C-alpha positions in Angstrom: 160.8 157.0 170.3 157.5 156.7 168.5 156.0 153.6 168.2 156.6 153.6 164.3 160.4 153.7 164.8 160.2 151.1 167.4 158.3 148.7 165.1 160.7 149.2 162.5 163.6 148.6 165.0 161.7 145.4 166.0 161.6 144.3 162.3 165.3 144.9 161.9 166.2 143.1 165.0 164.0 140.0 163.9 165.7 139.7 160.6 169.4 140.1 162.1 168.4 137.4 164.8 167.0 135.2 162.0 169.9 135.3 159.6 172.2 132.0 159.7 175.2 132.5 161.5 177.4 130.8 164.3 174.9 131.7 167.0 172.2 130.0 165.1 174.5 126.8 164.8 175.2 126.8 168.3 171.6 127.2 169.7 170.6 124.2 167.2 173.7 122.3 168.1 172.7 122.5 172.0 169.3 122.0 171.1 169.8 118.9 169.4 172.5 117.5 171.5 171.0 118.8 175.0 167.3 119.9 174.8 165.7 123.1 174.7 165.8 123.4 178.8 169.8 122.5 178.9 170.4 125.0 176.0 169.7 127.8 177.9 173.0 128.4 179.4 174.4 128.7 175.8 171.8 130.8 174.6 172.5 133.2 177.4 176.1 132.9 176.5 174.9 134.0 173.1 172.9 136.9 174.3 175.3 138.1 176.9 177.9 138.3 173.9 175.5 140.1 171.9 174.7 142.6 174.7 178.4 143.3 175.4 178.6 144.3 171.8 175.6 146.5 171.9 176.8 148.0 175.1 180.5 148.7 173.4 178.7 150.3 170.5 176.3 152.3 173.2 179.4 153.9 174.9 181.1 154.7 171.7 184.1 152.2 171.7 182.4 150.2 168.6 183.5 153.1 166.6 187.1 152.4 167.4 186.4 148.6 165.6 185.0 150.3 162.7 187.6 152.9 162.3 190.8 150.5 162.8 191.6 148.0 160.1 194.1 146.5 162.4 191.7 146.0 165.3 188.9 144.7 163.1 191.4 141.9 161.6 192.7 141.0 165.1 189.3 140.2 166.5 188.2 138.8 163.1 190.9 136.1 163.0 190.2 135.4 166.8 186.8 134.6 166.0 187.7 132.6 163.0 189.9 130.5 164.8 187.8 129.7 167.8 184.8 128.6 165.4 187.3 126.5 163.2 188.2 125.1 166.8 185.1 124.2 167.8 184.1 122.6 164.5 187.2 120.5 164.6 186.2 119.5 168.4 182.7 118.5 166.9 184.2 116.4 164.3 186.2 114.6 166.8 183.3 113.8 169.1 182.6 110.2 169.2 178.9 109.1 168.8 178.9 105.9 171.0 176.0 106.8 173.4 172.4 107.2 173.5 170.9 110.8 173.6 168.7 110.0 176.4 171.9 108.9 178.5 174.0 112.0 177.2 175.9 113.9 180.0 174.7 117.6 179.9 177.2 120.0 179.2 178.1 121.8 182.2 176.3 125.5 182.2 179.7 127.2 182.5 181.4 125.7 179.8 178.3 126.1 177.5 177.6 129.7 178.5 181.4 130.7 178.0 181.8 129.0 174.7 178.6 131.0 173.2 179.8 134.1 174.9 183.1 134.0 173.0 181.3 133.2 169.9 179.4 136.3 169.7 181.9 138.5 171.1 184.7 137.6 168.7 182.5 138.5 165.9 183.7 142.0 164.7 181.3 141.9 161.8 178.6 142.0 164.6 179.9 145.0 165.9 180.7 147.2 162.7 177.1 146.3 161.7 175.4 147.6 165.1 177.6 150.7 164.6 175.8 151.3 161.4 172.4 150.1 162.8 171.9 151.8 166.0 172.3 155.4 165.0 169.6 155.0 162.6 167.2 154.7 165.5 168.5 157.5 167.8 167.2 160.8 167.8 169.9 163.3 168.2 167.8 165.9 169.8 166.5 163.5 172.7 168.2 162.1 175.7 170.5 159.3 174.4 170.5 156.9 177.4 167.0 155.9 177.6 166.6 155.2 173.4 170.0 153.2 174.0 168.2 151.2 176.8 165.0 150.7 174.5 167.2 149.7 171.7 169.5 147.3 173.4 166.5 145.6 175.1 164.7 145.3 172.0 167.5 143.7 170.1 168.6 141.4 173.1 165.0 140.1 173.8 164.3 139.3 170.2 167.7 137.7 169.9 166.9 135.6 173.0 163.3 134.5 171.4 164.9 133.6 168.1 167.9 131.4 169.4 165.5 129.6 171.9 163.1 129.0 168.8 166.3 127.5 167.0 166.9 125.4 169.7 163.4 124.3 170.3 163.1 123.4 166.5 166.4 121.3 166.8 165.3 119.6 169.9 162.5 118.1 168.0 164.9 116.0 166.0 166.4 114.4 168.9 164.4 111.4 168.5 166.0 110.8 165.4 169.3 110.7 166.7 169.2 108.0 168.8 171.9 105.6 167.5 175.6 106.4 167.3 175.7 106.7 163.5 173.2 109.5 163.8 174.9 111.1 166.5 178.3 111.1 164.7 176.4 112.9 161.6 174.9 115.2 163.6 178.4 116.2 165.1 179.9 116.2 161.8 177.0 118.5 160.4 177.5 120.9 163.3 181.5 120.8 163.2 181.0 121.6 159.4 178.6 124.6 160.0 180.8 125.9 162.5 184.0 125.6 160.5 181.8 127.1 157.5 180.7 130.0 159.5 184.5 130.6 160.4 185.4 130.6 156.8 182.4 132.9 156.0 183.9 135.4 158.8 187.3 135.1 157.6 186.1 136.7 154.2 184.5 139.9 156.2 186.3 143.0 155.0 186.5 146.4 156.9 184.1 148.7 155.8 
């Protein structure tokens, strides 16, 4: 892969990661409620889900989702249901504690929730199926190229999601009373539900 092609990939990866969606909402939610350090398990879950999709596309299974309307629809509605459920849970959370005294979310729960958010997004899979071949040289070995592409996409996404959580964590000082805490939960819950509704409108290409 030439430097110019890699720089184009880097730009595309950055734009993909910066685009608003359930992943960005999740990173900001954990950054706001837990702080940037405690948000890392959630970000790792997002990255693992994204990386899994890249591997699936790399081995050719992503084409099955892109070609099958039924499979696309099933995965899509699982993702929609999960996002809406998470949003409702956020709406139901109480805000009767100070952020400084908030219990940290267990890393396993944060990781698995975030992992499922990215894995159950068939739109991301289909997008990667269309994106990755654009940067592959058919006359060169595929494995090294896929490794470079996958590493670039994952590294950029980790940086962007960490940035989102860091940005949100700066607002924690504003959210120290119960009313502000409830407002944050409802905004986050609404954003997750909104992301689910957006995903529900995704059409099979």
